[in-house]
Z-matrix of the N, CA and C atoms (Angstrom, degrees):
N
C 1 1.449
C 2 1.529 1 109.04
N 3 1.298 2 117.85 1 130.29
C 4 1.456 3 123.33 2 179.54
C 5 1.521 4 109.74 3 -82.80
N 6 1.337 5 115.96 4 133.44
C 7 1.455 6 120.45 5 179.34
C 8 1.520 7 110.10 6 -73.87
N 9 1.325 8 115.24 7 139.86
C 10 1.463 9 120.29 8 176.95
C 11 1.521 10 110.83 9 -105.54
N 12 1.332 11 116.86 10 7.31
C 13 1.464 12 120.83 11 -178.73
C 14 1.522 13 109.99 12 -73.31
N 15 1.335 14 114.98 13 133.44
C 16 1.462 15 119.90 14 176.22
C 17 1.517 16 109.54 15 -155.30
N 18 1.322 17 114.72 16 164.10
C 19 1.460 18 123.06 17 -177.68
C 20 1.520 19 108.37 18 -109.61
N 21 1.326 20 116.83 19 141.58
C 22 1.465 21 121.65 20 170.49
C 23 1.526 22 108.04 21 -114.70
N 24 1.321 23 115.52 22 129.70
C 25 1.458 24 121.55 23 177.35
C 26 1.519 25 107.80 24 -119.39
N 27 1.332 26 115.10 25 125.95
C 28 1.461 27 121.44 26 -177.48
C 29 1.524 28 107.65 27 -116.98
N 30 1.334 29 116.16 28 112.02
C 31 1.467 30 121.72 29 -177.64
C 32 1.515 31 108.42 30 -154.05
N 33 1.326 32 116.93 31 135.75
C 34 1.462 33 120.11 32 -176.50
C 35 1.523 34 113.86 33 -79.14
N 36 1.327 35 118.93 34 -11.86
C 37 1.462 36 121.42 35 -179.25
C 38 1.528 37 110.71 36 -87.52
N 39 1.326 38 116.39 37 113.25
C 40 1.466 39 120.95 38 178.74
C 41 1.525 40 110.72 39 -61.19
N 42 1.323 41 117.24 40 -38.43
C 43 1.467 42 120.66 41 179.02
C 44 1.524 43 111.10 42 -64.01
N 45 1.315 44 116.64 43 -42.05
C 46 1.464 45 120.68 44 179.92
C 47 1.528 46 110.38 45 -66.77
N 48 1.323 47 117.08 46 -41.05
C 49 1.471 48 120.22 47 177.53
C 50 1.522 49 110.61 48 -61.49
N 51 1.333 50 117.29 49 -42.35
C 52 1.467 51 120.84 50 178.89
C 53 1.526 52 110.76 51 -63.78
N 54 1.315 53 116.94 52 -44.02
C 55 1.462 54 121.04 53 178.39
C 56 1.527 55 110.63 54 -60.39
N 57 1.320 56 117.18 55 -45.95
C 58 1.463 57 120.73 56 178.45
C 59 1.524 58 111.59 57 -64.08
N 60 1.315 59 116.77 58 -38.68
C 61 1.463 60 120.01 59 178.72
C 62 1.524 61 110.47 60 -60.31
N 63 1.327 62 117.20 61 -47.62
C 64 1.462 63 121.22 62 179.79
C 65 1.529 64 110.93 63 -64.14
N 66 1.304 65 116.65 64 -42.21
C 67 1.456 66 121.83 65 -179.97
C 68 1.531 67 110.82 66 -62.59
N 69 1.315 68 116.93 67 -46.68
C 70 1.462 69 120.69 68 -178.59
C 71 1.523 70 112.17 69 -68.43
N 72 1.316 71 117.52 70 -37.92
C 73 1.467 72 120.04 71 177.05
C 74 1.523 73 111.14 72 -61.40
N 75 1.316 74 115.90 73 -36.58
C 76 1.463 75 120.14 74 -177.38
C 77 1.526 76 112.78 75 -81.05
N 78 1.326 77 117.31 76 -43.09
C 79 1.460 78 120.19 77 -171.42
C 80 1.527 79 115.14 78 -103.27
N 81 1.308 80 118.07 79 -18.71
C 82 1.469 81 121.83 80 177.68
C 83 1.526 82 109.98 81 -137.89
N 84 1.323 83 116.94 82 61.71
C 85 1.468 84 119.82 83 -173.89
C 86 1.528 85 114.57 84 -70.19
N 87 1.323 86 117.89 85 -12.18
C 88 1.465 87 120.46 86 -177.29
C 89 1.522 88 114.16 87 -77.26
N 90 1.337 89 116.60 88 -11.81
C 91 1.458 90 119.33 89 -177.07
C 92 1.517 91 111.38 90 -117.36
N 93 1.317 92 117.18 91 117.32
C 94 1.464 93 119.74 92 174.45
C 95 1.530 94 109.93 93 -64.26
N 96 1.319 95 115.53 94 149.25
C 97 1.457 96 121.52 95 -178.93
C 98 1.516 97 108.99 96 -128.19
N 99 1.327 98 115.62 97 138.29
C 100 1.465 99 121.42 98 173.42
C 101 1.518 100 107.21 99 -118.18
N 102 1.328 101 115.90 100 136.76
C 103 1.463 102 121.76 101 -176.38
C 104 1.522 103 110.78 102 -113.81
N 105 1.346 104 115.06 103 146.09
C 106 1.458 105 121.88 104 -179.85
C 107 1.520 106 108.92 105 -139.78
N 108 1.340 107 116.75 106 145.84
C 109 1.466 108 121.91 107 -174.26
C 110 1.527 109 114.18 108 -84.49
N 111 1.325 110 118.03 109 -18.19
C 112 1.468 111 120.42 110 176.17
C 113 1.527 112 109.74 111 -163.74
N 114 1.321 113 115.25 112 170.65
C 115 1.452 114 120.72 113 -176.54
C 116 1.512 115 114.27 114 -63.76
N 117 1.310 116 117.09 115 -36.28
C 118 1.468 117 120.68 116 -179.38
C 119 1.525 118 110.82 117 -62.45
N 120 1.318 119 116.57 118 -48.66
C 121 1.471 120 120.94 119 178.60
C 122 1.525 121 110.05 120 -61.72
N 123 1.324 122 116.20 121 -44.29
C 124 1.461 123 120.57 122 -179.60
C 125 1.528 124 111.55 123 -58.81
N 126 1.325 125 117.65 124 -49.17
C 127 1.466 126 119.99 125 -177.63
C 128 1.522 127 112.04 126 -65.36
N 129 1.331 128 117.25 127 -36.22
C 130 1.467 129 119.95 128 175.92
C 131 1.525 130 110.27 129 -61.06
N 132 1.328 131 116.78 130 -43.93
C 133 1.470 132 121.31 131 179.62
C 134 1.534 133 111.24 132 -70.76
N 135 1.327 134 116.77 133 -39.18
C 136 1.464 135 121.10 134 -178.39
C 137 1.526 136 110.87 135 -58.10
N 138 1.303 137 117.03 136 -41.23
C 139 1.472 138 121.14 137 -179.64
C 140 1.528 139 111.97 138 -61.78
N 141 1.323 140 117.22 139 -24.74
C 142 1.467 141 121.93 140 -177.99
C 143 1.531 142 113.29 141 -95.99
N 144 1.325 143 117.82 142 -7.70
C 145 1.469 144 120.78 143 -176.48
C 146 1.521 145 110.81 144 -71.69
N 147 1.329 146 115.80 145 139.68
C 148 1.458 147 120.15 146 178.00
C 149 1.528 148 111.62 147 -76.76
N 150 1.321 149 117.58 148 -23.86
C 151 1.463 150 122.91 149 175.79
C 152 1.523 151 108.89 150 -131.38
N 153 1.310 152 115.44 151 150.34
C 154 1.459 153 119.76 152 178.10
C 155 1.526 154 110.31 153 -83.68
N 156 1.328 155 116.31 154 150.36
C 157 1.466 156 118.86 155 175.97
C 158 1.527 157 110.39 156 -65.94
N 159 1.319 158 115.48 157 154.68
C 160 1.463 159 121.08 158 176.78
C 161 1.519 160 111.66 159 -86.82
N 162 1.331 161 116.36 160 -18.34
C 163 1.456 162 122.40 161 -179.80
C 164 1.522 163 108.52 162 -156.09
N 165 1.330 164 115.99 163 138.28
C 166 1.464 165 121.71 164 174.97
C 167 1.522 166 107.55 165 -120.83
N 168 1.333 167 116.03 166 126.62
C 169 1.461 168 121.58 167 174.64
C 170 1.519 169 106.57 168 -111.68
N 171 1.342 170 116.01 169 118.98
C 172 1.467 171 122.04 170 -173.79
C 173 1.518 172 111.73 171 -115.98
N 174 1.322 173 116.11 172 129.42
C 175 1.459 174 120.58 173 169.29
C 176 1.525 175 107.04 174 -72.07
N 177 1.305 176 117.20 175 140.96
C 178 1.469 177 121.24 176 -178.78
C 179 1.522 178 112.36 177 -74.20
N 180 1.331 179 117.48 178 -41.43
C 181 1.468 180 121.80 179 -173.85
C 182 1.530 181 110.16 180 -107.70
N 183 1.343 182 116.19 181 109.71
C 184 1.469 183 122.06 182 178.70
C 185 1.522 184 108.99 183 -146.42
N 186 1.334 185 116.62 184 155.41
C 187 1.468 186 119.54 185 174.81
C 188 1.531 187 110.97 186 -75.85
N 189 1.313 188 115.79 187 172.86
C 190 1.478 189 124.09 188 178.19
C 191 1.520 190 111.82 189 68.83
N 192 1.323 191 116.35 190 -70.95
C 193 1.465 192 121.96 191 178.47
C 194 1.517 193 106.66 192 -142.48
N 195 1.322 194 117.09 193 111.71
C 196 1.461 195 119.14 194 -174.72
C 197 1.530 196 111.75 195 -76.47
N 198 1.316 197 115.17 196 174.25
C 199 1.453 198 120.38 197 -176.56
C 200 1.516 199 113.94 198 -63.06
N 201 1.321 200 117.22 199 -37.33
C 202 1.461 201 120.11 200 179.73
C 203 1.529 202 110.78 201 -65.86
N 204 1.316 203 117.34 202 -42.66
C 205 1.470 204 120.84 203 177.16
C 206 1.531 205 110.56 204 -63.39
N 207 1.321 206 116.41 205 -40.53
C 208 1.465 207 121.18 206 178.54
C 209 1.525 208 110.23 207 -64.21
N 210 1.322 209 116.21 208 -44.86
C 211 1.463 210 121.79 209 177.49
C 212 1.526 211 110.85 210 -57.58
N 213 1.318 212 117.14 211 -47.23
C 214 1.466 213 120.44 212 -180.00
C 215 1.524 214 111.16 213 -59.15
N 216 1.329 215 116.89 214 -42.41
C 217 1.462 216 120.39 215 178.09
C 218 1.534 217 110.03 216 -60.21
N 219 1.333 218 116.33 217 -48.76
C 220 1.463 219 121.05 218 -177.49
C 221 1.528 220 111.80 219 -59.47
N 222 1.306 221 116.68 220 -45.69
C 223 1.466 222 120.58 221 -174.26
C 224 1.524 223 112.86 222 -77.16
N 225 1.332 224 118.11 223 -14.86
C 226 1.463 225 121.10 224 177.27
C 227 1.525 226 112.41 225 -89.81
N 228 1.325 227 117.51 226 -9.50
C 229 1.462 228 120.53 227 -178.25
C 230 1.529 229 110.26 228 -108.67
N 231 1.326 230 117.11 229 120.83
C 232 1.464 231 121.22 230 -176.14
C 233 1.527 232 114.42 231 -52.50
N 234 1.306 233 118.27 232 -34.70
C 235 1.463 234 120.61 233 -177.80
C 236 1.525 235 112.73 234 -67.09
N 237 1.330 236 117.44 235 -22.35
C 238 1.466 237 120.77 236 -174.26
C 239 1.525 238 114.04 237 -116.34
N 240 1.312 239 118.55 238 -11.67
C 241 1.468 240 119.64 239 -167.82
C 242 1.521 241 115.05 240 -65.63
N 243 1.336 242 118.80 241 -21.18
C 244 1.470 243 119.20 242 179.55
C 245 1.526 244 113.38 243 -90.44
N 246 1.322 245 117.78 244 -4.32
C 247 1.469 246 119.91 245 177.62
C 248 1.530 247 108.02 246 -70.55
N 249 1.334 248 118.59 247 126.31
C 250 1.462 249 120.02 248 177.61
C 251 1.530 250 111.15 249 -62.73
N 252 1.337 251 115.66 250 132.14
C 253 1.462 252 121.60 251 179.13
C 254 1.525 253 108.75 252 -123.14
N 255 1.326 254 115.43 253 120.51
C 256 1.458 255 122.28 254 176.49
C 257 1.521 256 107.59 255 -107.41
N 258 1.316 257 115.59 256 120.99
C 259 1.463 258 121.30 257 177.49
C 260 1.522 259 108.78 258 -89.48
N 261 1.345 260 115.75 259 141.12
C 262 1.462 261 120.79 260 176.01
C 263 1.520 262 108.92 261 -135.31
N 264 1.318 263 115.45 262 147.65
C 265 1.454 264 120.05 263 178.02
C 266 1.518 265 109.36 264 -156.76
N 267 1.322 266 115.63 265 151.40
C 268 1.467 267 120.41 266 175.66
C 269 1.520 268 110.61 267 -73.09
N 270 1.317 269 115.61 268 -36.29
C 271 1.467 270 121.78 269 177.77
C 272 1.521 271 108.08 270 -140.55
N 273 1.317 272 115.53 271 146.95
C 274 1.462 273 119.14 272 177.87
C 275 1.517 274 109.17 273 -160.68
N 276 1.307 275 114.97 274 140.12
C 277 1.460 276 120.18 275 175.32
C 278 1.531 277 108.65 276 -83.19
N 279 1.316 278 115.37 277 163.47
C 280 1.463 279 119.47 278 177.25
C 281 1.523 280 111.04 279 -59.37
N 282 1.329 281 116.88 280 -37.00
C 283 1.468 282 119.33 281 -179.54
C 284 1.531 283 111.28 282 -69.18
N 285 1.339 284 118.38 283 -34.73
C 286 1.470 285 120.63 284 176.41
C 287 1.525 286 110.49 285 -65.68
N 288 1.319 287 116.20 286 -44.08
C 289 1.463 288 120.37 287 179.10
C 290 1.530 289 109.69 288 -62.42
N 291 1.316 290 116.40 289 -48.10
C 292 1.462 291 121.19 290 179.11
C 293 1.531 292 110.56 291 -58.74
N 294 1.323 293 116.69 292 -43.65
C 295 1.458 294 121.05 293 179.56
C 296 1.517 295 112.79 294 -60.58
N 297 1.316 296 116.48 295 -38.04
C 298 1.470 297 119.73 296 178.35
C 299 1.525 298 110.89 297 -66.35
N 300 1.325 299 116.85 298 -43.67
C 301 1.468 300 119.05 299 176.83
C 302 1.528 301 111.15 300 -64.22
N 303 1.311 302 117.31 301 -40.11
C 304 1.467 303 121.24 302 177.42
C 305 1.524 304 111.06 303 -60.50
N 306 1.323 305 116.66 304 -32.21
C 307 1.467 306 121.42 305 -178.72
C 308 1.522 307 112.62 306 -86.60
N 309 1.332 308 117.77 307 -1.12
C 310 1.461 309 120.05 308 174.28
C 311 1.511 310 116.75 309 110.26
N 312 1.330 311 118.86 310 8.71
C 313 1.469 312 119.66 311 177.41
C 314 1.524 313 109.42 312 -59.51
N 315 1.318 314 116.07 313 141.36
C 316 1.453 315 120.63 314 176.94
C 317 1.524 316 111.91 315 -84.94
N 318 1.336 317 115.87 316 -20.18
C 319 1.460 318 121.29 317 179.31
C 320 1.521 319 108.44 318 -164.59
N 321 1.327 320 116.48 319 155.47
C 322 1.467 321 121.68 320 174.47
C 323 1.517 322 106.93 321 -136.35
N 324 1.336 323 116.18 322 124.53
C 325 1.461 324 121.46 323 -178.00
C 326 1.515 325 110.70 324 -127.87
N 327 1.320 326 115.79 325 143.05
C 328 1.460 327 119.84 326 170.49
C 329 1.522 328 107.60 327 -81.65
N 330 1.329 329 116.56 328 136.90
C 331 1.462 330 120.90 329 -179.81
C 332 1.525 331 109.48 330 -67.14
N 333 1.313 332 117.33 331 125.34
C 334 1.464 333 119.62 332 175.68
C 335 1.528 334 110.49 333 -63.53
N 336 1.315 335 116.17 334 150.46
C 337 1.465 336 120.55 335 -177.61
C 338 1.521 337 112.89 336 -97.36
N 339 1.335 338 117.85 337 -5.21
C 340 1.467 339 120.28 338 178.80
C 341 1.524 340 109.44 339 -122.68
N 342 1.325 341 116.29 340 157.81
C 343 1.461 342 121.24 341 -174.93
C 344 1.526 343 112.07 342 -61.27
N 345 1.330 344 117.49 343 -46.67
C 346 1.467 345 120.50 344 -178.85
C 347 1.528 346 111.09 345 -60.35
N 348 1.317 347 115.87 346 -42.92
C 349 1.457 348 119.74 347 178.10
C 350 1.518 349 111.89 348 -63.34
N 351 1.327 350 116.11 349 -41.81
C 352 1.463 351 120.51 350 178.38
C 353 1.521 352 110.47 351 -64.22
N 354 1.324 353 116.63 352 -46.42
C 355 1.471 354 120.81 353 179.16
C 356 1.525 355 110.28 354 -58.12
N 357 1.326 356 116.57 355 -50.41
C 358 1.464 357 120.17 356 -178.78
C 359 1.528 358 111.57 357 -60.71
N 360 1.314 359 116.64 358 -41.99
C 361 1.465 360 120.63 359 -179.30
C 362 1.522 361 111.36 360 -65.08
N 363 1.324 362 117.00 361 -50.64
C 364 1.469 363 120.58 362 -177.04
C 365 1.525 364 111.46 363 -64.99
N 366 1.321 365 117.43 364 -43.44
C 367 1.465 366 120.43 365 179.23
C 368 1.531 367 110.11 366 -63.27
N 369 1.324 368 117.28 367 -43.49
C 370 1.466 369 120.75 368 179.19
C 371 1.526 370 111.23 369 -63.09
N 372 1.333 371 116.85 370 -46.22
C 373 1.466 372 121.32 371 179.50
C 374 1.526 373 110.53 372 -60.39
N 375 1.314 374 116.92 373 -49.30
C 376 1.469 375 120.23 374 -178.06
C 377 1.523 376 111.50 375 -66.96
N 378 1.337 377 117.42 376 -41.93
C 379 1.467 378 119.68 377 177.10
C 380 1.525 379 110.69 378 -59.03
N 381 1.318 380 116.79 379 -44.42
C 382 1.462 381 119.06 380 -179.18
C 383 1.529 382 111.25 381 -63.61
N 384 1.332 383 116.69 382 -56.34
C 385 1.466 384 119.69 383 -172.95
C 386 1.520 385 113.38 384 -72.18
N 387 1.327 386 118.51 385 -28.12
C 388 1.462 387 120.18 386 -175.27
C 389 1.524 388 113.62 387 -101.06
N 390 1.323 389 117.30 388 -19.32
C 391 1.466 390 119.19 389 -177.42
C 392 1.525 391 113.26 390 -117.43
N 393 1.328 392 117.87 391 -41.77
C 394 1.461 393 120.57 392 -173.26
C 395 1.518 394 114.00 393 -94.26
N 396 1.307 395 117.60 394 -41.19
C 397 1.457 396 122.10 395 -176.54
C 398 1.528 397 110.95 396 -65.86
N 399 1.320 398 115.72 397 137.93
C 400 1.461 399 121.40 398 175.07
C 401 1.517 400 107.90 399 -99.51
N 402 1.317 401 116.03 400 113.96
C 403 1.462 402 119.92 401 -178.58
C 404 1.516 403 110.74 402 -98.69
N 405 1.326 404 117.00 403 156.76
C 406 1.464 405 119.70 404 178.06
C 407 1.527 406 110.28 405 -66.28
N 408 1.302 407 115.49 406 146.25
C 409 1.458 408 120.47 407 178.54
C 410 1.518 409 108.40 408 -88.02
N 411 1.325 410 115.53 409 125.44
C 412 1.459 411 121.02 410 175.93
C 413 1.517 412 107.75 411 -125.66
N 414 1.317 413 118.22 412 155.44
C 415 1.462 414 121.27 413 -176.12
C 416 1.525 415 114.76 414 -57.03
N 417 1.336 416 118.22 415 -31.58
C 418 1.462 417 119.66 416 -173.96
C 419 1.520 418 113.06 417 -101.50
N 420 1.313 419 119.72 418 12.05
C 421 1.469 420 121.71 419 179.99
C 422 1.476 421 111.75 420 -116.80
């Protein structure tokens, strides 16, 4: 049986997406990853996906549709509300972090500024949500 589990990462920085792609290919090769430049593009693609992602990592600050707006959309729609969503940002105020949790974020992390920190954070997040966490079983997941 072929696994349909995959990760979606939504971040407006092309350099950051490339870095994450290389990191995930090297340290978590068992999980395919799809990248998107903003929330609007991601949601358009999500509606067309035959399977839902097993984990969504959202940058908080993006043009067009930011991560918080994307999170609110996901958590208000029954088809998507059980997908784990991890918010990430380079900077965030306490009120932004609180707002994300209020809107249904499963986690909020500050983006590490060094490679080792980023590797450790991403591997830990993916290991937890994709290997350790027990998610509800739904017909389309």
